[in-house]
C-alpha positions in Angstrom: -111.8 -66.6 -8.9 -113.1 -63.2 -9.4 -112.2 -60.0 -7.4 -114.9 -57.9 -6.4 -116.7 -56.4 -3.3 -118.5 -59.1 -0.9 -120.5 -58.6 1.9 -120.5 -59.3 5.4 -121.3 -62.8 6.8 -121.9 -61.9 10.6 -123.9 -65.0 11.1 -120.8 -66.8 10.5 -119.1 -65.2 13.1 -116.7 -63.6 10.0 -116.5 -60.1 9.7 -115.3 -59.3 5.6 -114.9 -55.7 4.6 -117.5 -54.5 1.7 -114.6 -54.2 -0.3 -113.1 -57.5 -0.1 -111.2 -59.3 -2.5 -113.0 -62.4 -3.3 -110.2 -64.7 -4.1 -106.4 -64.9 -3.5 -105.1 -64.9 -7.2 -103.8 -61.7 -9.2 -106.5 -61.0 -11.3 -106.3 -61.7 -15.1 -104.3 -65.4 -14.3 -106.9 -68.4 -14.2 -107.1 -71.0 -11.2 -106.2 -73.9 -14.1 -103.1 -71.9 -14.3 -102.2 -70.7 -10.9 -100.0 -72.3 -8.3 -100.5 -71.8 -4.6 -98.1 -72.4 -1.9 -99.3 -72.8 2.1 -96.2 -72.4 4.5 -98.0 -73.9 7.7 -96.6 -74.9 11.4 -98.2 -78.5 12.0 -100.0 -81.0 10.5 -103.6 -79.9 11.2 -102.8 -76.0 10.5 -103.8 -76.4 7.0 -107.0 -78.1 7.3 -107.9 -76.1 10.2 -107.0 -72.5 8.6 -107.1 -72.4 5.2 -108.4 -75.7 4.5 -112.0 -74.2 2.7 -109.8 -72.3 0.4 -107.3 -74.9 -0.3 -110.1 -77.3 -1.7 -111.6 -74.8 -3.2 -108.7 -73.8 -5.7 -107.8 -77.8 -6.1 -111.8 -78.1 -7.3 -110.7 -75.5 -9.6 -107.8 -77.0 -11.5 -105.3 -75.0 -9.6 -101.9 -76.5 -8.0 -101.9 -76.3 -4.5 -98.8 -77.3 -3.1 -98.3 -77.7 0.7 -95.3 -76.9 3.2 -95.4 -77.7 6.8 -92.4 -76.7 8.9 -92.6 -78.9 11.4 -94.3 -83.2 12.3 -96.5 -81.4 15.2 -94.1 -83.8 17.8 -96.0 -82.0 20.9 -99.4 -81.8 20.1 -102.3 -83.1 22.7 -103.9 -85.9 21.9 -107.3 -86.4 22.2 -108.2 -90.3 21.5 -107.8 -91.8 24.9 -106.2 -94.9 22.8 -103.5 -92.6 21.3 -102.6 -91.0 24.3 -99.7 -92.8 25.2 -98.3 -91.1 22.4 -98.7 -87.3 24.1 -95.0 -86.2 24.9 -94.7 -85.8 28.3 -97.0 -88.3 29.8 -95.4 -91.5 32.1 -97.2 -93.6 29.5 -95.1 -92.0 26.6 -91.5 -93.8 25.5 -89.8 -90.8 23.5 -90.0 -87.2 23.2 -93.2 -87.2 20.7 -91.3 -88.8 18.0 -93.7 -91.2 17.1 -96.4 -88.8 17.4 -95.0 -87.0 14.6 -94.7 -90.1 12.6 -98.3 -90.7 13.4 -99.2 -87.3 12.3 -97.5 -87.5 9.2 -100.0 -90.3 8.1 -102.7 -87.9 9.0 -101.2 -85.2 6.6 -101.2 -87.1 3.7 -104.8 -88.4 4.3 -105.8 -84.6 4.9 -103.6 -83.5 1.2 -105.4 -86.3 -0.1 -109.0 -84.9 0.6 -107.9 -81.7 0.0 -106.2 -82.4 -3.3 -103.3 -81.1 -2.5 -100.8 -81.3 -5.6 -97.5 -81.7 -3.2 -96.7 -81.5 0.1 -93.7 -81.8 2.1 -91.6 -80.7 5.5 -89.0 -78.6 5.8 -85.7 -80.1 5.2 -87.3 -82.8 2.2 -86.8 -81.7 -1.0 -87.9 -78.9 -2.6 -87.9 -77.2 0.9 -84.2 -77.8 1.7 -81.5 -75.4 0.7 -78.1 -77.9 1.1 -75.8 -74.8 1.6 -77.5 -73.8 4.8 -78.4 -76.4 6.5 -79.6 -77.3 10.2 -77.5 -76.0 12.7 -79.4 -77.9 15.6 -77.9 -81.0 14.2 -80.9 -82.3 12.3 -82.5 -82.6 9.4 -85.8 -80.9 10.1 -87.3 -79.2 12.2 -89.4 -80.6 15.7 -92.4 -78.9 17.1 -91.5 -76.2 19.8 -94.7 -77.1 22.1 -96.0 -74.2 23.8 -96.2 -72.4 27.4 -97.8 -69.3 28.9 -95.0 -66.9 30.4 -95.3 -65.0 33.5 -96.6 -61.8 30.7 -99.5 -63.8 29.3 -97.9 -64.4 26.3 -97.0 -68.1 24.3 -93.6 -68.9 24.4 -91.7 -72.6 23.8 -92.3 -74.9 26.0 -90.0 -75.1 28.8 -87.9 -78.1 27.5 -88.2 -77.5 23.7 -85.7 -79.3 21.6 -83.1 -77.4 20.3 -83.8 -79.2 16.9 -86.9 -77.2 17.4 -88.3 -74.6 14.8 -88.1 -72.0 17.5 -84.2 -72.5 18.0 -83.4 -72.1 14.2 -82.6 -68.7 13.2 -84.9 -67.0 11.0 -82.6 -66.5 8.1 -81.6 -70.4 8.8 -85.2 -71.9 8.2 -86.2 -69.2 5.6 -83.4 -70.3 3.5 -85.2 -73.7 3.2 -88.7 -71.7 2.4 -87.2 -69.8 -0.3 -85.7 -73.1 -1.9 -89.2 -74.4 -1.5 -90.7 -71.2 -3.4 -88.1 -71.3 -6.4 -88.8 -74.7 -7.2 -92.4 -74.4 -7.1 -92.5 -70.8 -8.2 -95.8 -70.2 -6.5 -98.3 -66.9 -7.6 -99.5 -66.9 -4.5 -98.0 -67.6 -1.1 -100.5 -68.2 1.7 -99.2 -68.5 5.9 -100.2 -67.2 9.0 -99.6 -63.0 10.5 -97.3 -61.7 12.4 -99.3 -62.8 15.7 -99.2 -66.5 14.2 -103.0 -65.9 14.5 -103.3 -67.0 18.1 -99.5 -67.0 19.0 -98.3 -70.5 19.3 -94.0 -69.5 18.9 -94.0 -72.2 15.7 -96.6 -70.1 14.4 -94.8 -66.8 15.1 -91.9 -67.9 13.4 -93.4 -69.7 10.4 -94.5 -66.5 9.3 -91.5 -64.7 10.1 -89.8 -66.9 7.8 -91.9 -67.7 5.1 -92.2 -63.7 4.6 -88.8 -63.9 4.6 -88.0 -66.9 2.5 -90.8 -65.2 -0.2 -87.5 -62.0 -0.3 -84.1 -64.4 -0.4 -86.4 -66.4 -3.3 -86.5 -63.2 -5.6 -82.9 -62.4 -5.3 -80.5 -63.6 -7.6 -76.9 -64.7 -7.2 -75.2 -66.3 -3.9 -77.0 -66.0 -0.3 -79.5 -67.3 1.8 -82.3 -69.0 -0.3 -80.2 -69.3 -3.3 -78.7 -72.8 -2.9 -80.8 -76.2 -3.8 -80.2 -79.5 -2.4 -78.0 -81.9 -4.4 -81.2 -83.8 -4.8 -83.7 -81.4 -4.9 -86.1 -80.4 -8.4 -83.6 -78.2 -10.0 -80.0 -78.9 -8.5 -78.9 -78.3 -12.2 -79.7 -74.6 -11.7 -82.8 -74.9 -13.6 -85.1 -74.3 -10.6 -82.8 -72.1 -8.6 -83.5 -69.1 -10.8 -85.1 -66.0 -8.7 -88.7 -66.2 -8.1 -91.0 -63.2 -7.4 -94.2 -64.3 -6.0 -97.2 -61.9 -6.8 -99.0 -62.3 -3.5 -98.4 -63.3 -0.1 -101.4 -63.1 2.2 -101.6 -64.1 6.1 -104.6 -66.3 7.4 -106.7 -63.6 9.0 -106.9 -65.3 12.7 -108.8 -62.5 14.0 -110.7 -59.7 11.8 -110.3 -56.1 12.5 -112.2 -53.9 11.2 -109.3 -51.1 11.6 -106.6 -53.0 9.7 -105.8 -50.9 6.4 -104.2 -53.9 4.5 -106.4 -55.2 1.8 -108.5 -58.1 2.5 -109.5 -61.3 0.7 -112.4 -63.7 1.5 -112.6 -67.1 0.0 -116.2 -68.9 0.1 -114.2 -72.3 0.0 -115.2 -76.4 0.0 -116.9 -77.1 3.2 -117.0 -81.0 2.2 -113.4 -80.9 1.5 -112.3 -78.9 4.7 -115.0 -81.0 7.1 -113.0 -84.1 5.3 -109.5 -83.2 6.0 -110.2 -82.4 9.4 -111.4 -85.8 10.1 -108.1 -86.9 8.9 -106.5 -85.4 11.6 -108.3 -87.6 14.5 -105.5 -86.9 17.0 -106.3 -83.1 17.2 -109.4 -82.3 16.1 -113.4 -83.8 16.8 -115.7 -82.7 14.5 -119.6 -82.7 15.6 -122.0 -85.0 14.2 -123.9 -82.4 12.5 -120.2 -80.9 11.3 -121.7 -77.5 12.2 -118.8 -77.0 15.0 -115.2 -78.7 16.0 -113.6 -78.5 18.9 -109.4 -78.8 19.7 -107.6 -81.0 22.8 -109.0 -78.1 25.2 -112.7 -79.2 24.6 -113.8 -75.9 23.6 -116.4 -75.9 20.8 -115.8 -73.6 17.7 -117.8 -72.8 15.0 -117.3 -74.2 11.3 -117.0 -71.7 8.6 -115.9 -72.8 5.3 -115.2 -68.6 4.6 -111.7 -68.1 5.2 -110.3 -64.5 5.0 -106.9 -63.3 4.4 -104.8 -60.3 5.0 -102.3 -58.8 2.3 -98.5 -59.3 3.5 -97.0 -58.5 0.4 -97.5 -58.1 -3.8 -99.9 -55.5 -5.5 -103.4 -57.6 -6.0 -104.2 -54.9 -9.0 -101.3 -56.0 -11.1 -102.0 -58.7 -13.4 -100.0 -61.6 -14.0 -99.9 -62.8 -17.8 -96.8 -65.7 -17.7 -93.9 -66.6 -15.8 -91.2 -66.7 -18.0 -88.5 -69.4 -17.5 -85.5 -68.1 -14.9 -87.4 -64.6 -13.9 -89.5 -63.5 -11.7 -93.4 -63.2 -13.4 -94.4 -60.7 -16.9 -97.1 -58.6 -15.5 -99.7 -56.9 -17.5 -100.0 -53.5 -17.7 -103.5 -52.9 -15.8 -106.1 -52.0 -18.2 -106.2 -48.2 -17.4 -102.4 -48.4 -18.5 -103.4 -50.0 -21.4 -105.7 -48.0 -22.6 -103.4 -44.9 -22.3 -100.5 -46.4 -23.7 -102.1 -47.8 -26.7 -104.5 -44.6 -27.7 -101.4 -41.9 -27.0 -99.0 -44.4 -29.3 -101.9 -44.9 -31.8 -102.5 -41.7 -31.9 -99.0 -40.5 -32.8 -98.3 -43.4 -34.6 -101.2 -43.1 -37.3 -101.0 -39.6 -37.6 -97.7 -39.4 -38.8 -97.6 -42.5 -40.8 -101.4 -40.8 -42.3 -99.3 -37.5 -43.2 -96.4 -39.4 -44.7 -98.0 -42.5 -46.5 -98.7 -39.9 -49.8 -94.6 -39.3 -50.0 -93.6 -40.5 -53.7 -89.7 -40.4 -54.7 -89.9 -39.9 -58.6 -86.9 -41.0 -61.0 -85.1 -39.7 -64.0 -86.4 -42.4 -66.2 -90.3 -41.9 -65.3 -90.9 -44.4 -62.3 -91.9 -43.8 -58.8 -91.4 -45.4 -55.7 -93.8 -44.7 -52.7 -91.7 -44.8 -50.0 -94.0 -42.8 -48.0 -96.9 -45.8 -48.0 -93.4 -48.1 -47.3 -92.3 -46.1 -44.1 -96.1 -45.6 -42.8 -96.7 -49.4 -43.2 -93.5 -50.2 -41.0 -94.0 -47.3 -38.9 -97.7 -48.4 -37.8 -96.9 -52.2 -37.3 -94.1 -51.4 -35.6 -96.1 -48.9 -33.0 -99.0 -51.6 -32.6 -96.5 -54.5 -32.3 -94.8 -52.3 -29.6 -98.0 -51.7 -27.7 -99.3 -55.4 -27.8 -96.5 -56.9 -26.1 -95.4 -53.9 -24.1 -98.9 -54.5 -22.3 -99.3 -58.6 -23.1 -102.7 -57.9 -24.4 -103.9 -59.1 -27.4 -106.4 -56.7 -28.1 -104.3 -53.6 -27.4 -102.3 -54.3 -30.8 -105.1 -53.5 -32.4 -105.8 -50.5 -31.4 -103.3 -48.4 -33.2 -104.9 -49.7 -36.7 -108.4 -48.6 -35.2 -107.4 -45.3 -34.7 -105.2 -45.4 -38.0 -109.0 -46.2 -39.5 -110.3 -42.9 -37.8 -107.7 -40.4 -38.5 -107.4 -41.2 -42.1 -111.2 -41.0 -42.5 -110.9 -37.6 -41.4 -108.5 -36.7 -43.2 -109.8 -38.3 -46.0 -113.5 -36.7 -45.5 -113.3 -34.2 -42.5 -110.8 -31.4 -44.5 -109.9 -30.7 -47.6 -108.6 -33.8 -49.2 -105.0 -33.0 -49.3 -103.3 -35.4 -47.0 -105.1 -38.5 -47.9 -107.4 -38.5 -51.5 -110.3 -41.5 -51.2 -111.2 -41.2 -54.8 -109.5 -40.8 -58.4 -108.2 -44.3 -58.1 -106.9 -43.1 -61.4 -104.3 -40.4 -59.8 -101.0 -41.7 -58.2 -102.7 -39.7 -55.1 -105.9 -41.7 -55.3 -104.1 -45.2 -55.3 -101.8 -44.8 -52.4 -105.1 -43.3 -50.7 -107.0 -46.5 -51.3 -103.8 -48.6 -50.8 -103.4 -47.2 -47.3 -106.5 -47.7 -46.3 -106.3 -51.6 -47.0 -102.8 -51.4 -45.2 -104.2 -50.2 -42.2 -106.4 -53.0 -42.0 -103.3 -55.8 -42.8 -101.6 -54.0 -40.3 -104.6 -54.7 -37.9 -104.7 -57.9 -38.7 -101.2 -59.0 -38.6 -100.5 -57.3 -35.7 -103.4 -59.2 -33.6 -102.2 -62.3 -35.0 -98.3 -62.0 -34.4 -98.9 -60.6 -30.8 -101.4 -63.5 -29.8 -98.6 -66.2 -31.2 -95.8 -64.4 -29.4 -97.9 -64.6 -26.1 -98.6 -68.2 -26.7 -95.2 -69.1 -27.5 -94.2 -67.1 -24.0 -96.9 -69.1 -22.1 -95.6 -72.4 -23.9 -92.3 -71.5 -22.6 -93.1 -71.1 -18.6 -95.3 -74.4 -18.8 -92.1 -76.4 -19.9 -90.2 -74.5 -17.1 
């Protein structure tokens, strides 16, 4: 998905700024090379809030991964025949454990319909930091439920379990998110804004632990988020290396025109989103025409495949070229920076090389060594390779050579011919001048080929990791 301004869609009830980015990926990263990690609070949140986005990127070939923090044990059940699963009802025989298990099945169906490459809960590898564990005495987090306080703000249910997500410290839960990030190594992480979208305490906590988890994952050495489970992928340390997520986005619950943060909009897959929402039959009802849906409160809401996000962390203008094993992604220089770097370095290198190319050492025996030509060739080659590898752009490696041609032409035909002689091949100066024109061409081709091969090798190494 390219990044460019998009219009507003007031007819869909979605406010999109004129300067919004069209897509969540760093520019320069192809969807088929991208990895996106979505961190949600309960089963169904992924489909309702980000289903169109997840489905769209899956269609484009991206690796879409889902981390769900709880199993939604405290959800309200819509179908009458399943009401016995709802915790707190007289006919419910447990604390919502059976409902949670049922919703796992719904989530499996929804994930398959979205095209999710992998999904797991907090506490399941790779979203498990065994060194941190669970202070609540279990191996996972449960739904906190929701109640409304006297101040009108949402809060966990009065009878929420000590094993619930909101009962855990932010750092503990964030350590498990960090373990998942280190294993998945996503280019994009998506979660909620700090208000959780609509205030549910599990959503608010999920936002906090996802952001903190991304911070932990970028750290090296011991500390929260640095460990991995003994049976998790990368338990030997290969996948436990730090990973700095290039972009972290928050689902935009309610568009605020005054919000100064960068906005992104994704016109996603309506078909996949509807199919995924339909899989969550305990929580969602879709209208027959597919244009509306309702939750357990029975209030109809418009269905939209346009989903918007706000930037929480990262630079959406930085281009990601690759992700080398064992470290954060290697970021390509922006196009303006690449142009400035390549032109400046190329101009200096080409001028110095051209001025020196004609230097010759004459021996007493009568033979001569064109050391200037050798030095000039090595200098221009070094500058070209440095520019290409430093900026991670193949075309940049050709810029010093092109400038070398321009400089050589100006010295040969625009001046008195004292610096470079392009005629009289019978003289040593003429031989050196013609040779320099030829070597500039060779240096340009070699620089482009070597830079391209180097970048391909780096990408293969990242893919193997």
